[in-house]
N, C-alpha and C positions, 0 to 999 in steps of 0.2 A: 815504636814510640808514637805518642799522639802528635797531632800537628802543633807547630809552635804557635804561640799567641792564640790560644784556643778561643778566647773571648772574641777576638777579631774574626776568626774563622766562622763562629756562630753568627756574628753580626752581619757578615757578608754573604752567608749562605742563604739560599731561597727556602731552605727547609724550616718548617714550623714544627718544633718538637713538643708533643703534648704529653703532660704528666697527669694521669688520672688518680685522684685520691678519694677513696670511698670510705664510708663509715657513718655511724648514726649521728644525729644532731648532738652537738656538744661533746664529741668524742676526741677533739684535739687534732682534727685533720690539718688545720693551718700550721700548727706547731712543727710538724715533722717535715715540712718543706721550707722552713725558715732559712735553713742553711743554703739552699739553692737560691733563694731570694737575696741573701746576704752576699753570696759569692759573685753572682752575675749582675745584680742590681736591677732597679725598676725599668731601666731602658730596654733590657732584654727579657724581663720576666713580667707577666701579667696573669691575672686570675679571673676565672669565671665561676660563679656559684650556680649549681643546678637549681637552687631554690628559685632563681629568676624564671625558670621554665615550668613553674607550677601552672596547671591549667585553671585552677579555681582559687579565688582569694579565701581569706580565713572564714568570712561569713558563709560563703558558698559551701566550703568544706563542712562546716558545722551543720548546715541545712541538709546536706547530702549524707551526713553521718560517716564520712571517710577521713582518713589521714593522708598527708602528702606522701607517705611511704608506699601507698598503693600506686602501681605503675600508671593506671588509668587517670590518676590525678595530675599527671605531668605531660608536657608536650615534647615527648622524645623525638617525634618526627621533625619538629622545628629545631631541636637541639642537634640532631644528626645533620640537618641541612646547614646549620650554622657552623658546626665543627668542620664539615667538608669545605665550606667556603674559607674559613680561617686557615685550614691546612694548606689551602691553595694561595694563601696570602691576601685574601680579599676581605674588606671590612664588612661588618654586619650592623644591623640595628638591633641591639641586644635588649630584650625585655628586662624590666627591673621590678622585683618583688620587694616591697617595703615592709620589713619586719616590725617596724614601729606601729604602722597603721593597719597592717594586714591586708593591704590592697596593692594594686599595681600602679607604679609611677609610669610616666611616658617612657618609651624605649629611648636608649642613648646610642650614639655611634660608638663602635668599638673596633679598633684596628688590631690585628694580631701582632704580638711580639714574637721573637724567635723561640722563646720558651713560654708555653702557655700551660698554666695549671688549672685543671678542671676539678673542682671540689664539690662533693655532695653525697646524697644518699644512693644515687644510682648510676655512676659513670660507666659501669660495666654491664648494664642491664640488657643491652641489645648487641647482637653480633657486629653490627656496623660501628657502633660506638667503640667496642673493644678493638676493632680493626684500625680505627683512626687514632687510638691512644698508643703512644710509644713505650711508656712505662707506667705500670699499674701498682698502686700502693693501697693497701687496706689497713685502716687503723681500728684496733679492737681493744679498747680498755676494759678492764674487769667491770662488772655491773656496779659495784660500790664506788669505784673511781668515776665512772661515767655519771652516776647519780650526783656525786658531789660537784663535778665539773659543770654539769648542766644547770644545776640549781644556782651555782655561783654566777654563771654567765647570764642566764635568763632573768635572774632577779636584779643583777647589777646593770646589765646592758639593755634588757628588753622590758623591764618594768613589771615582770610577773611576780606573783606571790609564791613563796616556797610550796604551799599546798597545791597551787595551780600547776606548777612544774611537775610535781610528783604525780598528780592525777593524770596529766598529759602523758608522762612516761609510761604509766601503767596501761593507758589506752592504746599507745603506739606499740607496745611490746610484741603482740602477735604479728603485726605487719612487719616489724623489724626482723623478727625471726624468719618470716616467710620470704620477704623480698630483698632485704638488705644483706643480712648475714651470709647467705649463700654466695654472694659475689666474691668472697675471699678466695674461692677456688680458682679465680681467674688472675689473681694478683702475682706479680713478680716478687713482691715483698709484703710481709704482714708485720705490723707493729703491735705488740701486746704490752699493756701498761697495767701494773698492779701497785698497790701501796708498798712502800719500801719494807724490806725485811728488817730494817733497822728502826721500824716504828712508824705508825701513821702520822705522828707529829712531824717527822722529817719531811714527809710528803706535803703536808698542809702548810708547814711553816717555812721550808727551804726549797720546795719544789723538787724534792728528791724522791724518785720512784724506782720501782723495779721494772726495767724496760727490756723487752725481748724483741730482737730483730730477726724475723724468720725470712729466709731467702731461698728462692729456687736456685738450682745449680747454674753456674755461669755457663753460657753457651760459648762465649769467647771473652777474652780479657786482654788487657795490656800486658805485655811480657814483663818478666822480672818484677812482679808486684811485690812491694814491701810495705805492708801496713802494720809495722811493728809498734808495740808499746814498750817504752823504756823501763825495764824491770828494775834497773838500778835506781831510777827516779822514784819508782813506787816504794822501794825499800828505804830510801834516804830522805825523800821530800814529803811524801804523803803522810798526813797526820789525821786523816778522817777515814771512816769506814768505806771500803770499796770492794766490789765483787765482780768477777768475770766468769762466766760459765758457758760452755757449749754443749748442746744436746741436739737430738733430732726430734722433730715433732710432726704429727700428722695435721696438715692444714687443709681442710676441705677435700680430704682424700689423697693429698699429695704430700710426700715426705719432704720436709724442708730442714735445712740447717738452722738451728736457733741459737743465736748469740745473745746472751743475757748480761745486762749490766745493772748494778745497784750501787747507790752511794755517791760519793764525790771524789774526784781525782784531781790532783794538782795540775795546773796548766802546763808546767814544765815537762811533765810526763807525756802529755799529749802533743806537745809542740812538734816532736819528731814525726808523729803521724800526720799532722797538718803539713809539715814540710815535704814529706814524701808524696802526698797528694798534689801539692803544688808542682813538684818535679815531674810527676807522671802526666799531669793534665796541662801543664804550663798555664794554669789559672792562678794568678797571684795578685795580692796576697790573700791567703785563707786565714782569717783570724776571727774566730767566733766569740772569743772572750778576751778580757784584758789580761796582760801578763801579771802573774801573781795570784790570779783568781782560781777558783775551783770549778771544774766542769761537772755537771750532774750526769747521771746515766742517760737522761734524755738528750743531753748535748752530744754525748758520744755516739748514740744511735743516729742522731741527725748527721753527724760528720761522716760516718761510714755509709749511711744511706745516700748522702750527697755524692760521695765518690762512686757509688754503684750507678747512680743516675748519669753522672758525667761519663763514666765508662761506656754506658749504653749509647749516649749521644755521640761519643767519639767515633763509634763504628758506623754511624750513618754516613760520615764523611769517607769511610773506607780507609782504615789504618793499614798500610802495607805490611807492617811488621807484626800485626796482631795474630794471635793464635786462632785457630778455627778456620772456617771457610770464607771469611770476609763478608762484605755486604752489610746490610742493616742488621743491628743487634736486636731485632724485635723479639719479644718474649712470647709466653703462652697466650693464646687468644681465648 
């Protein structure tokens, strides 16, 4: 069993647990760690974006004819130094890249929380960064989904024109395929997102997508795991389309189990799953949606991914009744 009052255990532990989230710009990296933020709260969870560690500002990159996806356009040496300090519980002076102006603002003081999320294009690019990260997630939306998301974000939040966003995506594509996409082979989990099989309108109007959670094999886990979905609830309560499918997929040369969801599922069906996670982790309450609402496929993937991350964190404390050889539950490097 996990330690009782696991939030308190994390808060009192000296260990800084780092979650790395890799993916292209506009790929939805922040979305799939929202459950961790919701469960543990901002007192325990903070985020660093790798964009802050660009070596050149927007004008300099244009003059040099390079994109930020090229490793040489980033200060990975400084990022490694800062991650090492944060892992040791030490504060840093974090650089700040301003997306509105395209230049750097003055550095800001940054203190590590007990759960640190590192998001960006290259969190797994160097062996040292991979070694400092405890859980690695790669987010991989289909090209058409990524295109729609990035246009929406950059037009609404960053003031770009749709034509400028599309042009930039085409310019960045070779560097993405060369430097960012191969990082999926280091991931403990890969999220794939496609437009819903129930129609693109469901995705664009109700945020309903076909979401696949690919996971490496568990090295160790909490005993008596019960992550069941209430079949009776599906048959009696659900009035909207929903699909669950399990396959195996090759991800960067590694076979992963792929659990796919699509559509919307009544909250009552998933409440048992939430409750079981609460019991297993002693993290309460876990409530990502309001009673009576419907969860999307993305919500389901977030919930299961959160349980997987919590499971990894539990073994850093050394759960005596855990299966496996004990010790830190670190994944593939």
